[in-house]
N, C-alpha and C positions, 0 to 999 in steps of 0.2 A: 376540450379531452386534457384530461389531468396528466403531469409532468412524470417521468421515470421515477419511483420513490431513492431516494441517497440510500450509499449505502451503511451511514448509522441509522438512520430512523426505520429503514423497512423493515424490520422484527414490527415495529405499531403502525404504518402501514398496513399488514398484512395481516392485523391483528384487528385490523379495524375501524383502529382508535386516530387516526388520520397521519398525514405527513407532517407532524413537528418532531424537528430535528434535535437531535441529541449532540446538547452540549456549547451548538454553533449551530444559525442558520445556513441554511442553503440560496446560494448565490441566485439572483434572480434574472439577468440576464441572458439564458437560455434561448429562449426563442431566437433570439438575434447570432448569436456566437454558434450555435450549428446550423446554419441557412438547410429549411426541407427536412426535420430529422422528424417534427411533428407529422408533417403529412405520412411519413414512411413508418411510422411509431405501431405496433401494434398490441393491443389491450392483450395479446396474452403473453405477452416480455411481461407482464407486471408479477407475473407466479414463476418466473427465473431469477437469474441470479445479476450481480453488478459486474460487466466487468472492466475488472480494475488490469491495464498495461503492464507488467510486470519489466521492469529497467524501460519502460517508454514497447513493450513486445518485444525482449529480450534477443530473438531467435528469428524474427523479422527485419528489423531495424538494427544499427550499429548501437549498442544500448547506451542506456543514459545519457544520450548528447543531446542537442535540440533539435535536430530534423526527425529522431525517433515520433519525440513530443510531440510536433508539430506535425510528424503524419500517423500518432496512433489517432488520435481526437479525431480524425476526417473520414464521415462516414453515415451510415442511420446508427439510431440507437434499437431497433429491432433485430431481433437476433439472427433474421432471416434475411435481411440486408445484405443487397449482394457487395458490399463495404461496411462492416462493421466498426463502428467508432467505440473508442473505450470511452466509461462510463468514469472512470477514477484513472487517473497515474499513478503508478508507485514508484518513486524513486528514492537513491539511497545516499547522503551527507555523512560526509569528513570536512572536519578542516586542515584548513593548508599549515603550515608554522606559524605563519601570519598574521594565522584567525580571519583570513576568510573563508566562506564555503565549497568547498567543491561539493557536485555528484559524480560520486562513484562508489562501486560498489567493495574493491577489493583494497587490501591494506597496500597491498604491493601496487605500486603502479605496471610496473615491469611488463604482465601477460597481456595484458589490455591496451598496452600504446606501446609508444616509441620511447618512454622516455622511464629511466630507471627510480628507483628511491620508496623508500614507506612513507603515502602518503603526507600524514601528518607531520613528516619532519622534513617535509619539502616547501619552497617558498610555494607563493601562487602564481607566478608570472613561470616557472614554470610550469604548476601544473593544468596553467592551464592552454598554455601551449602545447599538450602531451596530445598527440593525434592519437583518434581513438583505433582500433582495429581497422587500422590503413582504409579507411573511410571518406579519410577527409575532414572527419569532425575530431573536434579536443576537444573536452574536457569541460562542459559548462560550470557555472559559477549557480548559487540558488538562485541566486535573483535573475539570471538571465533561464533557465528551464523556464522560471513562475512567471513569466514575461509571455511564453507560448503559449502558455499551456489557457485556455476560457477560461471563465469563471465559473463557466457551468457544470468542469467536468471534475472532482475531486482529485484531492492531492493526498496520497500515502506515503509521508515520509519516512523512509526506514530511516532510525539513527544505527549509523557504525560509532567504533571506539573512536578515541582520538588519542589515547594518550595508552602506552604499555604497561600501565600502573592501573588500568582498570579489569576487575572480573568482570567474567561472562558470566549470564546465567543468572543465578541467585548469591547476594549477597549479604553475610552477618550482618554490616554498619552500610548501606547506603553512603548516610550524612557523609561517612568518614572519608567519600570520594569524590564530594559535591565541588571539590576546588576543579578536578578534573573535566567537570563537567560542563563549564561554566560558558563553552562556546556555545552550546544549547541559546543560548541566552541569542545571538543572533542568529542561529537557527529560525526560533521564533518572531522575533522582530521583521526577519525577513518576510517569512510565508503568513503574515497574519498581516504585510502589509496591502493582501493581496485580497480578494474576495472568492475566493474558489472555496470549499468544504472541506477539514483538514483531518485526517488523522494523522498522530505521530507513534511509531512503532517501535520495538528495539526489541534485541536478545536481553541487554544488559538495564537490571532492575534499578540499578544506579543510575540509569540516563532514565527511565521512566520517575525515580525519585526525584530526576532536578528539573524533570517535566512539569512536575505533579506543584514544586517549590517556587518553579518562573514564573506558571502563568497555570494554575487550577481549572483554569476554563475553555482551555485548547485541547481536544480531543485525544485520548490515548488511547494506545492497546500495547497490550505483552505476549510476544512472538512466541508462541509455544515450542517444545524442542523436545523436552527430554522424558516427560513425565505429564501427562495429562491433570493429574490431582495439582502439579506443583503450580502448574499454568492457571488452573484457575483460581489457588489458594492467591498467587500473583493480581489476576484481575480484581478477584473480592478486596485483597489488600489496599491496593490502588485505587479500587471504584472505574475501575475504564472504561471505555465506552465502545470496545469490542473484544471478539478474541481470532487470535489468529494461527488454527494449528493448521502444522503441514498437512499434504492428504493423507498419510500412513495414518493418523489419528479418528480417522470416522468410519464411527463406529456402525456395521453393519452395512459398509459395501467390502465390495470385491478388494478392497488394499489396504483395510485396517489389518497392521501389524502386530498381534494379540502377543508372538514370541518378547514383543518391546515395550508397548503399552500395555496400562491398567484395562479393566473392562468396565468404563466408562464413556456415555454416550458423550462426547463435548456438544455434540447438536442440543440435544435436547438440556444439558444444565445451562449451556448458551442461551438458548432462547427461553428457558425458566426464569434467568435475571435480565429477562428484555433485549438480550445482546447480539447484535449480527456475530454468523460466524466466517468467517475471510480462509478462504483454503486455497493454499502458496503448494506448491508450483506445479499449473496443470498442461497436460499437452499432449493430451486427443480427445476426440469427442467423446469414445467411452466413457472418460473418466468423466466429463461434464456432466452427459448424462444423468450417474450415477450418483453423480456430488448434489445436484442439484432434486435427485428421487430421492434423497437422504436428508433433504430440510436445508444444504445450506445456503449463505444469503448472498455470498463478491465468491469470487473466482479472479484469482494473481492468475495472468493465462501471458506467455509467449511467443502464441498464434491468434488471436482472436476467429480466425475461420475456423476456428473446431467447433462455437456454437451454434455453427449457421445447418448442421443437420438436423439438432433440434429442433431447431426455428422453423424448419421447413416442415416439421412434422407436425407442430403444435394449428 
């Protein structure tokens, strides 16, 4: 039985051109890393979507923690499995003020941890001692996170800002910010030391430009936010390996926001470029089924269980 297509090569798989990876090869150790999954696998899963654990299923486990990543990958790869494990993990990264890479979502530590301060202005010793959501789990380093994610599970690394001197979204001169993004060299060094398939994504064009400059072979994607056309322009400019829009950008679904976004079918545009569409952030079974019907390839989920209804019907 063939393995599930990855987030990055799924378009080619569905088009019948094989499962050749885009940018990097899929890891080869899947059979041993998730025991029993192949027995549970159903071929009907092939035409559904990649399950991406958003911050390690953020509304299920304490987000962006080692425990969340460990728990997120437990279970079967069939949507109808009693426990649906993640195909990919999404996590967020910031630098500490002394150059370590922390896995955390917010710029400020205070709302989610027992420690105050701006993350990139705080030393690693304080960041990594901060307790997340009174869970007993502390903020992990990128190395600690990668260590517990099996090699057959992809990792989407969401790049946050590491300085107050970088501009969100598009920038006139990304090269002018290049020095502020030097810390991404450490991110790439750490991440590529593991066998997981990778996708580095970001809202910051300066970060995307830096990733391409540091290692053009590392797959990357721009996170779309206020304009579909602008997002596609960035996708083309940097020849990215994915298109990651919000739920409200998916044309032809009940969720499409025609008062905010251009009437552009981003799924069709991405597929014309042979790129997967990975949509954030999905919280109901109805959203899952409507998006799969619309042809999306990956779903950023806070709960894995919401794919189960459609899996049971197929």
